[in-house]
C-alpha positions, 0 to 999 in steps of 0.5 A: 499771454499769446499762444504760439505754435512752440507753446502749449495753451494758456493755463486758466486759474481753474486749471492752476487751482487743480495743480495746487491742490495735487501738489498739497496731496503730494506734500502731505503723502506720509510715504515719501522719504524725507529726500523725496519729501524735500524735492516735492516740496521744492517743485511745489515751492516753484509752482506756487511762486509761478502760480502767484505771478500768474494771479498778480498779472491777472489782477494787473490786467484786470485793473488796467482794463477797468481803468480803460473802461473808465477812461477812454483815453487810456485805450492806447496808453503805455499800461494797455501796451504793457498788458497786450492790448 
């Protein structure tokens, strides 16, 4: 994913891990009302789903790069174009 002037910088997996850890701590906060807990859990679920997709995308990019490194003819392949290379 390339950054543009209208978007924030790309998130690293370490940053994602920190955010997910923060969401776990919020979810476990016993001072929340049931309504607040439901809202926080919904937000945590959305963040988790986005994080899971980020990790899946990263795995796909790594697999594609590995294949391209093993077979130079793949450098201009559809797979490489799909991952933005």
